[in-house]
N, CA, C and O of each residue as an XYZ file, in Angstrom:
456
protein
N     -11.732     31.279    -24.663
C     -10.318     31.861    -24.395
C     -10.450     32.018    -22.849
O      -9.675     31.486    -22.054
N     -11.566     32.843    -22.484
C     -11.713     32.849    -20.714
C     -11.223     31.764    -20.045
O     -10.319     31.726    -19.211
N     -12.057     30.688    -20.585
C     -11.929     29.301    -19.953
C     -10.771     28.853    -19.689
O     -10.452     28.365    -18.605
N      -9.747     29.037    -21.061
C      -8.502     28.556    -20.995
C      -7.619     29.207    -20.093
O      -6.732     28.597    -19.497
N      -7.827     30.404    -19.974
C      -6.875     31.383    -19.282
C      -7.177     31.203    -18.040
O      -6.218     31.104    -17.274
N      -8.368     31.120    -17.542
C      -8.859     30.514    -16.198
C      -8.307     29.594    -15.534
O      -7.998     29.698    -14.347
N      -8.058     28.186    -16.534
C      -7.629     27.199    -16.569
C      -6.358     27.094    -16.325
O      -6.021     26.277    -15.469
N      -5.342     27.883    -17.005
C      -3.895     28.150    -16.902
C      -3.543     28.581    -15.432
O      -2.727     28.108    -14.642
N      -4.599     29.844    -15.298
C      -4.124     30.515    -13.902
C      -4.563     29.391    -12.571
O      -4.263     29.545    -11.387
N      -5.157     28.530    -13.023
C      -5.993     27.753    -11.887
C      -4.870     26.664    -11.572
O      -4.463     26.355    -10.452
N      -4.416     26.099    -12.928
C      -3.216     25.135    -12.861
C      -1.806     25.364    -12.121
O      -1.116     24.516    -11.555
N      -1.573     26.705    -12.276
C      -0.551     27.406    -11.794
C      -0.419     27.640    -10.403
O       0.543     27.401     -9.673
N      -1.815     28.274    -10.067
C      -1.987     28.154     -8.647
C      -2.119     27.152     -7.706
O      -1.886     27.326     -6.510
N      -2.641     25.651     -8.411
C      -2.503     24.493     -7.536
C      -0.812     24.153     -7.292
O      -0.312     23.703     -6.261
N      -0.227     24.453     -8.354
C       1.300     23.993     -8.038
C       1.987     25.028     -7.194
O       2.813     24.575     -6.402
N       1.826     26.214     -7.206
C       2.026     27.044     -6.396
C       1.794     26.688     -4.974
O       2.599     26.559     -4.051
N       0.446     26.553     -5.017
C      -0.081     26.061     -3.778
C       0.348     25.061     -2.610
O       0.401     25.117     -1.381
N       0.654     24.033     -3.686
C       0.887     22.370     -3.210
C       2.317     22.829     -2.702
O       2.517     22.799     -1.488
N       3.255     23.223     -3.495
C       4.635     23.798     -3.137
C       4.975     24.515     -1.654
O       5.687     24.051     -0.764
N       4.221     25.838     -1.666
C       3.915     26.353     -0.412
C       3.067     25.646      0.713
O       3.152     26.018      1.883
N       2.493     24.924      0.437
C       2.086     23.813      1.477
C       3.065     22.919      1.972
O       3.101     22.674      3.178
N       4.031     22.296      1.012
C       4.829     21.387      1.287
C       5.846     21.996      2.499
O       6.090     21.566      3.626
N       6.320     23.165      1.780
C       7.969     23.962      2.823
C       6.911     24.499      3.471
O       6.666     23.613      4.290
N       6.126     25.353      3.651
C       5.808     26.491      4.521
C       4.668     25.826      5.443
O       4.427     26.399      6.506
N       3.903     24.586      5.098
C       2.559     24.381      5.703
C       1.578     25.095      6.074
O       1.067     25.249      7.184
N       1.182     25.829      4.364
C       0.451     26.912      5.111
C      -0.275     26.912      3.533
O       0.328     27.259      2.518
N      -1.751     26.427      3.575
C      -2.624     26.525      2.673
C      -2.725     28.048      1.980
O      -3.266     28.878      2.710
N      -2.267     28.539      0.636
C      -2.816     29.440      0.005
C      -4.163     29.939     -0.419
O      -4.723     29.488     -1.419
N      -4.741     30.972      0.424
C      -6.151     31.390      0.263
C      -6.648     31.548     -1.319
O      -6.026     32.087     -2.235
N      -8.111     30.841     -1.364
C      -8.749     30.843     -2.749
C      -8.344     32.346     -3.426
O      -7.957     32.542     -4.578
N      -8.547     33.316     -2.380
C      -8.657     34.484     -2.768
C      -7.665     35.013     -3.859
O      -8.047     35.590     -4.878
N      -6.324     34.755     -3.542
C      -5.079     34.817     -4.071
C      -5.512     34.454     -5.746
O      -5.259     35.296     -6.607
N      -6.077     33.337     -6.062
C      -6.546     33.319     -7.228
C      -7.087     33.875     -8.012
O      -6.636     34.286     -9.081
N      -8.568     34.008     -7.423
C      -9.775     34.988     -7.826
C      -9.132     36.327     -7.967
O      -9.410     37.017     -8.948
N      -8.414     36.686     -7.192
C      -7.990     38.053     -7.235
C      -6.881     38.266     -8.828
O      -6.756     39.253     -9.554
N      -6.238     36.903     -8.908
C      -4.919     37.155     -9.821
C      -6.100     36.835    -11.141
O      -5.640     37.105    -12.250
N      -7.173     36.437    -11.137
C      -7.956     36.411    -12.333
C      -8.233     37.599    -12.685
O      -7.776     38.049    -13.736
N      -8.874     38.184    -12.034
C      -9.587     39.491    -12.200
C      -8.733     40.324    -12.241
O      -9.236     41.379    -12.627
N      -7.344     40.450    -11.982
C      -6.475     41.171    -12.450
C      -5.604     41.321    -13.272
O      -4.705     42.161    -13.241
N      -5.887     40.179    -14.409
C      -5.306     39.998    -15.714
C      -6.145     40.108    -16.880
O      -5.797     39.938    -18.048
N      -7.757     40.533    -16.262
C      -8.802     40.638    -17.308
C      -8.210     41.846    -17.807
O      -7.516     42.570    -17.092
N      -8.563     42.184    -19.493
C      -8.680     43.255    -20.100
C      -9.825     44.491    -19.640
O     -10.804     44.310    -18.916
N      -9.418     45.737    -20.255
C     -10.340     46.674    -19.876
C     -11.569     46.475    -20.104
O     -12.379     47.161    -19.480
N     -11.879     45.824    -20.732
C     -13.437     45.822    -21.005
C     -14.168     44.900    -19.803
O     -15.382     44.695    -19.799
N     -13.429     44.481    -18.987
C     -14.108     43.712    -18.067
C     -14.114     44.499    -17.151
O     -14.383     43.915    -16.100
N     -13.923     45.711    -17.007
C     -13.921     46.509    -15.673
C     -14.984     46.590    -14.620
O     -14.780     46.628    -13.406
N     -16.472     46.616    -15.402
C     -17.696     46.747    -14.553
C     -17.706     45.350    -14.088
O     -18.251     45.142    -13.004
N     -17.313     44.589    -14.580
C     -17.589     43.316    -14.434
C     -16.832     42.792    -12.808
O     -17.344     42.143    -11.896
N     -15.547     43.338    -12.926
C     -14.780     43.358    -11.600
C     -15.533     43.787    -10.396
O     -15.800     42.990     -9.497
N     -15.950     45.290    -10.360
C     -16.903     45.968     -9.641
C     -18.289     44.984     -9.120
O     -18.796     44.979     -7.998
N     -18.653     44.258    -10.208
C     -19.929     43.658     -9.829
C     -19.456     42.454     -9.168
O     -20.084     42.222     -8.136
N     -18.409     41.495     -9.483
C     -17.638     40.677     -8.678
C     -17.433     40.638     -7.545
O     -17.582     39.688     -6.777
N     -16.964     41.983     -7.280
C     -16.277     42.401     -5.830
C     -17.393     42.827     -4.940
O     -17.082     43.084     -3.777
N     -18.733     42.952     -5.317
C     -19.975     43.265     -4.669
C     -20.408     41.866     -3.943
O     -21.021     41.754     -2.882
N     -19.877     40.728     -4.885
C     -21.259     39.219     -4.695
C     -20.436     38.852     -3.058
O     -19.285     39.134     -2.726
N     -21.511     38.136     -2.258
C     -20.820     37.576     -0.912
C     -20.042     36.661     -1.231
O     -20.078     35.886     -2.187
N     -19.107     36.800     -0.143
C     -17.714     35.954     -0.259
C     -18.389     34.645     -0.511
O     -18.233     34.280     -1.677
N     -19.017     33.915      0.148
C     -19.408     32.470      0.253
C     -19.927     31.880     -1.762
O     -20.124     30.736     -2.170
N     -19.983     33.096     -2.476
C     -20.562     32.915     -3.763
C     -19.261     33.010     -4.802
O     -19.217     32.654     -5.979
N     -18.460     33.468     -4.173
C     -17.051     33.714     -5.219
C     -16.054     32.480     -5.138
O     -15.097     32.250     -4.399
N     -16.592     31.838     -6.087
C     -15.749     30.496     -6.385
C     -15.108     30.584     -7.816
O     -15.631     31.307     -8.664
N     -14.104     29.935     -8.062
C     -13.461     29.749     -9.149
C     -14.642     29.522    -10.601
O     -14.803     30.151    -11.647
N     -15.393     28.126     -9.913
C     -16.458     28.189    -11.194
C     -17.338     28.738    -11.268
O     -17.908     28.542    -12.341
N     -17.948     29.580    -10.457
C     -18.769     30.906    -10.732
C     -18.293     31.554    -11.360
O     -18.829     31.675    -12.462
N     -16.974     32.408    -11.094
C     -16.170     33.408    -11.746
C     -15.721     32.697    -13.141
O     -15.264     33.454    -13.998
N     -15.816     31.226    -13.463
C     -15.360     31.357    -14.696
C     -16.703     31.135    -15.711
O     -16.452     31.180    -16.915
N     -18.104     30.900    -15.311
C     -19.145     30.547    -15.505
C     -19.438     32.446    -16.178
O     -19.500     32.814    -17.351
N     -19.533     33.099    -15.187
C     -19.801     34.578    -15.270
C     -18.881     35.157    -16.540
O     -19.391     35.861    -17.412
N     -17.532     34.800    -16.547
C     -16.695     35.431    -17.236
C     -17.058     34.939    -18.649
O     -17.401     35.831    -19.424
N     -17.043     33.647    -19.139
C     -17.761     33.108    -20.400
C     -19.021     33.717    -20.555
O     -19.203     33.948    -21.751
N     -19.955     34.069    -19.864
C     -21.007     34.521    -20.591
C     -20.973     36.225    -21.104
O     -21.712     36.815    -21.892
N     -19.774     36.720    -20.287
C     -19.481     38.086    -20.799
C     -18.797     37.880    -21.778
O     -18.947     38.808    -22.573
N     -18.022     37.031    -22.186
C     -17.293     37.045    -23.164
C     -17.943     36.606    -24.191
O     -17.301     36.672    -25.240
N     -19.345     36.036    -24.292
C     -19.932     35.747    -25.496
C     -20.835     37.313    -25.882
O     -21.252     37.621    -26.999
N     -20.955     38.049    -24.740
C     -21.827     39.234    -25.218
C     -21.206     40.171    -25.696
O     -21.716     40.831    -26.601
N     -19.759     40.510    -25.133
C     -18.582     41.231    -25.788
C     -18.588     40.889    -27.330
O     -18.394     41.792    -28.144
N     -18.771     39.816    -27.662
C     -18.180     39.244    -28.566
C     -19.330     39.419    -29.698
O     -19.105     39.832    -30.836
N     -20.454     39.080    -29.254
C     -22.174     39.528    -29.782
C     -21.983     40.856    -30.178
O     -22.212     41.268    -31.315
N     -21.606     41.461    -29.341
C     -21.769     43.096    -29.525
C     -20.441     43.479    -30.678
O     -20.548     44.170    -31.691
N     -19.422     42.915    -30.250
C     -18.356     43.409    -31.678
C     -18.739     43.117    -33.058
O     -18.588     43.833    -34.048
N     -19.398     41.638    -32.941
C     -19.716     41.398    -34.629
C     -20.828     41.837    -35.112
O     -20.999     41.924    -36.328
N     -21.920     42.240    -34.058
C     -23.090     43.137    -34.680
C     -23.132     44.696    -35.150
O     -23.924     45.343    -35.835
N     -21.656     45.073    -34.326
C     -21.526     46.574    -34.633
C     -22.503     47.432    -34.045
O     -23.076     48.247    -34.768
N     -22.744     47.365    -32.938
C     -23.794     47.697    -32.157
C     -23.762     49.221    -31.753
O     -23.178     49.250    -30.670
N     -24.022     50.157    -32.020
C     -23.491     51.520    -31.779
C     -23.994     52.268    -30.560
O     -23.457     52.989    -29.719
N     -25.573     51.705    -30.836
C     -26.024     51.901    -29.416
C     -25.576     51.524    -27.889
O     -25.808     52.205    -26.890
N     -24.878     50.273    -27.947
C     -24.211     49.620    -27.012
C     -22.747     50.560    -26.858
O     -22.412     50.528    -25.674
N     -21.938     51.246    -27.551
C     -21.456     51.660    -28.017
C     -21.056     53.368    -27.521
O     -19.970     53.937    -27.411
N     -22.486     53.839    -27.294
C     -22.883     55.306    -27.351
C     -23.719     55.760    -26.122
O     -24.703     55.042    -25.940
N     -23.576     56.726    -25.279
C     -24.247     57.163    -24.372
C     -25.077     58.061    -25.120
O     -24.594     59.010    -25.738
N     -26.487     57.769    -25.090
C     -27.563     58.972    -25.600
C     -28.091     59.357    -24.708
O     -28.062     58.732    -23.648
N     -28.891     60.767    -24.881
C     -29.482     61.448    -23.891
C     -30.613     61.843    -24.501
O     -30.585     62.379    -25.609
N     -31.534     61.654    -23.949
C     -33.210     62.254    -24.320
C     -33.445     63.629    -23.560
O     -33.664     63.853    -22.369
N     -33.315     64.560    -24.768
C     -33.827     65.841    -23.762
C     -35.240     66.297    -24.226
O     -35.734     65.963    -25.303
N     -35.865     67.129    -23.265
C     -37.303     67.045    -23.505
C     -37.530     68.816    -23.227
O     -37.096     69.499    -22.299
N     -38.442     69.253    -24.505
C     -39.135     70.723    -23.994
C     -40.328     70.889    -23.775
O     -41.041     70.222    -24.526
N     -40.921     71.585    -22.960
C     -42.443     71.840    -22.154
C     -42.989     72.090    -23.656
O     -42.187     72.572    -24.457
N     -44.370     71.779    -24.111
C     -44.981     72.272    -24.971
C     -45.730     73.683    -24.034
O     -45.889     73.779    -22.817
N     -46.093     74.681    -25.153
C     -46.903     75.668    -24.342
C     -48.077     75.670    -23.916
O     -48.518     76.458    -23.079
N     -48.714     74.740    -24.488
C     -49.930     73.729    -23.533
C     -49.848     72.971    -22.872
O     -50.929     72.774    -22.318
N     -48.868     72.143    -22.459
C     -48.716     71.598    -21.506
C     -49.318     69.959    -21.940
O     -49.182     68.983    -21.202
N     -49.662     69.946    -22.624
C     -50.175     68.490    -23.133
C     -49.184     67.827    -23.937
O     -49.474     66.691    -24.313
N     -48.291     68.214    -24.210
C     -47.298     67.198    -24.755
C     -45.874     67.699    -24.586
O     -45.641     68.845    -24.201
N     -44.786     66.688    -24.923
C     -43.726     67.702    -24.522
C     -42.661     67.178    -26.259
O     -42.685     66.168    -26.962
N     -41.949     68.348    -26.319
C     -41.087     68.189    -27.608
C     -39.826     67.607    -27.396
O     -39.213     68.035    -26.418
N     -39.341     66.820    -28.008
C     -37.721     65.941    -27.752
C     -37.185     66.557    -28.731
O     -37.611     67.141    -29.728
N     -35.701     66.230    -28.083
C     -34.748     67.465    -28.813
C     -34.869     67.047    -30.363
O     -34.764     68.097    -30.997
N     -35.019     66.119    -31.119
C     -35.214     65.803    -32.359
C     -36.796     66.354    -32.897
O     -37.166     66.557    -34.053
N     -37.218     66.439    -32.185
C     -38.672     67.200    -32.963
C     -39.867     66.398    -32.501
O     -40.962     66.959    -32.526
N     -39.781     65.168    -32.090
C     -40.905     63.903    -31.668
C     -41.580     64.522    -30.620
O     -41.069     65.180    -29.714
N     -43.002     64.221    -30.830
C     -43.854     64.269    -29.702
C     -43.976     63.270    -28.645
O     -44.023     62.056    -28.843
N     -44.029     63.924    -27.365
C     -44.694     62.555    -26.792
C     -46.005     63.253    -25.829
O     -45.779     64.219    -25.100
N     -47.249     62.687    -25.925
C     -48.526     63.026    -25.303
C     -48.246     62.433    -23.867
O     -47.743     61.330    -23.649
N     -48.644     63.322    -22.955
C     -49.225     62.922    -21.939
C     -50.318     62.278    -21.694
O     -50.635     62.019    -20.533
């Protein structure tokens, strides 16, 4: 799905870029295409967008973006298929000091020995 989406946007961008070059004699920057791809992604990809924007500019290519998006899509599908509740839930570990300070008691009553 992601690769098809990127290919569709890339084809539209190529067509537009050729028309702009013929009429205005200006080449559209690749960043226009990359930003368009990122801005059309669903909310599940929010963290990915931040990660992508932190990459060095010379590593931001359509090929690299497509590969990363396909990997993320596979991971999201696996998460959804397995019903991984730990992936969707924030869990905190709360500890209390034991009076003799040789172990700690977790909120669920388990002991962790130092």
